[in-house]
C-alpha positions as CSV (number, residue, x, y, z in Angstrom):
1,X,-7.6,-22.8,2.0
2,X,-5.0,-25.0,0.4
3,X,-1.7,-24.9,2.4
4,X,1.3,-24.4,0.1
5,X,3.9,-24.6,2.9
6,X,4.4,-24.0,6.6
7,X,6.7,-21.2,7.8
8,X,7.3,-20.5,11.5
9,X,4.5,-22.8,12.5
10,X,2.1,-20.9,10.3
11,X,0.3,-22.3,7.2
12,X,0.9,-20.2,4.1
13,X,-2.0,-20.7,1.6
14,X,-1.6,-20.8,-2.1
15,X,-3.8,-17.7,-2.2
16,X,-1.6,-15.7,0.2
17,X,1.6,-16.8,-1.5
18,X,0.3,-15.9,-5.0
19,X,-1.0,-12.5,-3.7
20,X,2.4,-11.8,-2.2
21,X,4.4,-12.5,-5.3
22,X,2.1,-10.5,-7.6
23,X,2.1,-7.7,-5.1
24,X,5.9,-7.6,-4.8
25,X,6.1,-7.4,-8.6
26,X,3.6,-4.6,-8.7
27,X,5.3,-2.5,-6.0
28,X,8.7,-3.0,-7.5
29,X,7.4,-1.8,-10.9
30,X,5.8,1.1,-9.1
31,X,9.2,2.2,-7.8
32,X,10.3,2.5,-11.4
33,X,7.4,4.7,-12.3
34,X,6.4,2.5,-15.3
35,X,2.7,2.3,-16.3
36,X,2.8,-1.5,-16.4
37,X,2.7,-1.4,-12.6
38,X,-1.1,-0.9,-12.6
39,X,-2.4,-4.2,-14.0
40,X,-0.1,-6.0,-11.5
41,X,-1.4,-3.7,-8.8
42,X,-5.1,-4.5,-9.6
43,X,-4.5,-8.2,-9.8
44,X,-2.7,-8.4,-6.5
45,X,-5.4,-6.3,-4.9
46,X,-8.1,-8.8,-6.0
47,X,-6.1,-11.7,-4.6
48,X,-5.4,-9.9,-1.3
49,X,-9.0,-8.8,-0.9
50,X,-10.0,-12.4,-0.7
51,X,-7.2,-13.3,1.7
52,X,-7.7,-10.3,4.0
53,X,-11.5,-11.1,4.2
54,X,-10.7,-14.6,5.2
55,X,-8.2,-13.4,7.8
56,X,-10.8,-10.9,9.2
57,X,-8.6,-7.8,8.5
58,X,-11.6,-5.9,7.3
59,X,-9.9,-2.5,6.8
60,X,-7.2,-4.2,4.8
61,X,-9.9,-6.0,2.8
62,X,-11.6,-2.6,2.1
63,X,-8.3,-1.1,1.1
64,X,-7.9,-3.5,-1.8
65,X,-11.0,-2.0,-3.4
66,X,-9.4,1.4,-3.2
67,X,-6.3,-0.1,-4.8
68,X,-8.4,-1.5,-7.7
69,X,-10.1,1.8,-8.4
70,X,-6.9,3.8,-8.2
71,X,-5.1,1.1,-10.2
72,X,-7.5,1.9,-13.1
73,X,-7.1,5.7,-12.5
74,X,-3.3,5.2,-12.4
75,X,-3.2,3.4,-15.7
76,X,-4.9,6.3,-17.5
77,X,-3.4,9.0,-15.4
78,X,0.3,8.1,-15.9
79,X,0.0,7.4,-19.6
80,X,2.7,5.7,-21.6
81,X,5.5,7.8,-20.3
82,X,4.9,6.6,-16.7
83,X,5.2,8.7,-13.6
84,X,6.7,12.2,-13.7
85,X,7.2,12.8,-10.0
86,X,6.6,16.2,-8.5
87,X,6.2,17.4,-4.9
88,X,3.3,18.6,-2.6
89,X,3.1,22.1,-1.3
90,X,3.7,22.6,2.4
91,X,0.1,23.8,2.8
92,X,-1.2,20.6,1.1
93,X,0.9,18.5,3.5
94,X,-0.5,20.1,6.6
95,X,-4.1,20.0,5.4
96,X,-3.7,16.3,4.4
97,X,-2.3,15.5,7.8
98,X,-5.2,17.1,9.6
99,X,-7.8,15.4,7.5
100,X,-6.0,12.1,7.9
101,X,-5.8,12.4,11.7
102,X,-9.5,13.3,12.1
103,X,-10.7,10.4,9.9
104,X,-8.3,7.9,11.6
105,X,-9.6,8.8,15.0
106,X,-13.3,8.8,13.8
107,X,-13.1,5.5,11.9
108,X,-11.4,3.2,14.4
109,X,-14.5,2.8,16.6
110,X,-16.4,1.5,13.6
111,X,-13.9,-1.3,13.0
112,X,-14.2,-2.2,16.7
113,X,-17.9,-2.5,16.4
114,X,-17.7,-5.0,13.5
115,X,-15.1,-7.2,15.3
116,X,-11.9,-6.3,13.4
117,X,-8.8,-8.0,14.9
118,X,-6.6,-4.9,14.8
119,X,-8.3,-1.6,15.1
120,X,-5.8,1.3,15.2
121,X,-3.1,-0.2,13.0
122,X,-5.6,-1.5,10.5
123,X,-7.3,1.8,10.3
124,X,-4.0,3.5,9.8
125,X,-3.2,1.0,7.1
126,X,-6.5,1.6,5.4
127,X,-6.3,5.4,5.4
128,X,-2.6,5.6,4.9
129,X,-2.7,3.3,2.0
130,X,-5.6,5.2,0.4
131,X,-3.8,8.5,0.8
132,X,-0.5,7.1,-0.4
133,X,-2.3,5.6,-3.4
134,X,-3.8,9.0,-4.3
135,X,-0.4,10.6,-4.0
136,X,1.1,7.9,-6.2
137,X,-1.5,8.3,-8.9
138,X,-1.0,12.0,-8.8
139,X,2.8,11.3,-9.2
140,X,3.9,12.9,-5.9
141,X,7.2,11.6,-4.6
142,X,5.9,11.9,-1.0
143,X,3.7,8.9,-1.7
144,X,6.7,6.7,-0.9
145,X,7.2,8.4,2.5
146,X,3.7,7.5,3.4
147,X,4.0,4.0,2.0
148,X,7.1,3.6,4.2
149,X,5.1,4.5,7.3
150,X,2.1,2.3,6.4
151,X,4.4,-0.7,5.6
152,X,6.2,-0.4,8.9
153,X,2.9,-0.3,10.9
154,X,1.4,-3.3,8.9
155,X,4.6,-5.3,9.2
156,X,4.2,-5.2,13.0
157,X,0.4,-5.7,12.8
158,X,0.6,-8.9,10.8
159,X,3.5,-10.3,12.9
160,X,1.5,-9.7,16.1
161,X,-1.4,-11.4,14.5
162,X,0.7,-14.5,13.7
163,X,0.7,-13.9,9.9
164,X,4.5,-14.1,9.7
165,X,4.7,-14.6,5.9
166,X,2.6,-11.6,5.2
167,X,4.6,-9.7,7.8
168,X,7.8,-10.6,6.0
169,X,6.2,-9.4,2.7
170,X,5.3,-6.1,4.3
171,X,8.9,-5.8,5.6
172,X,10.1,-6.2,1.9
173,X,7.5,-3.5,1.0
174,X,9.1,-1.2,3.6
175,X,12.5,-1.6,1.8
176,X,10.8,-1.1,-1.5
177,X,9.2,2.1,-0.2
178,X,12.7,3.4,0.5
179,X,13.7,2.5,-3.0
180,X,10.7,4.2,-4.5
181,X,11.3,7.3,-2.3
182,X,14.9,7.5,-3.5
183,X,14.1,6.9,-7.2
184,X,11.1,9.3,-7.4
185,X,12.8,12.1,-5.4
186,X,15.9,11.8,-7.7
187,X,13.7,11.9,-10.8
188,X,11.8,15.0,-9.4
189,X,15.1,16.8,-8.7
190,X,16.4,16.0,-12.2
191,X,13.3,17.3,-13.8
192,X,13.5,20.5,-11.8
193,X,17.1,20.9,-12.9
194,X,16.1,20.6,-16.5
195,X,13.6,23.6,-16.3
């Protein structure tokens, strides 16, 4: 990998840097609910898939393929008007939490068996990102709450793994998740007020 610069004693490759910039643009556009977020999302996922594979974060690698598929679904699902945020029912939240927990506990041993470097946090990142992506495509404002949790966990994971630049990017994603949460919740409340 070509080293673009060194930060905190860590070599940041051109691939990692490019993936980060494209991804930051994609997530910011996602907070606005604009349809144009999805091509950026797919592009960043392709770049990060390569980088995560090289770094042996296999669940994060697999997550990128989920993002690519959902990026295509999101493009057609949102349409030209973009996201029209709504909320999940309480029942849906509890069912989703139960399914998520069962899969998380069941999937982590598999990652251990293939030599992943971070088992529980990477599994949480994989499943949480997949669930947040589904909620985002379905235009649920709660997607940003889940993105926040995932980004906090992955910020710590990558810092502990010595990937400080990627950890910093995920810290910015955490702040963007708060922005998306605020924007989407406000838009949801406004749409309810107009009914």
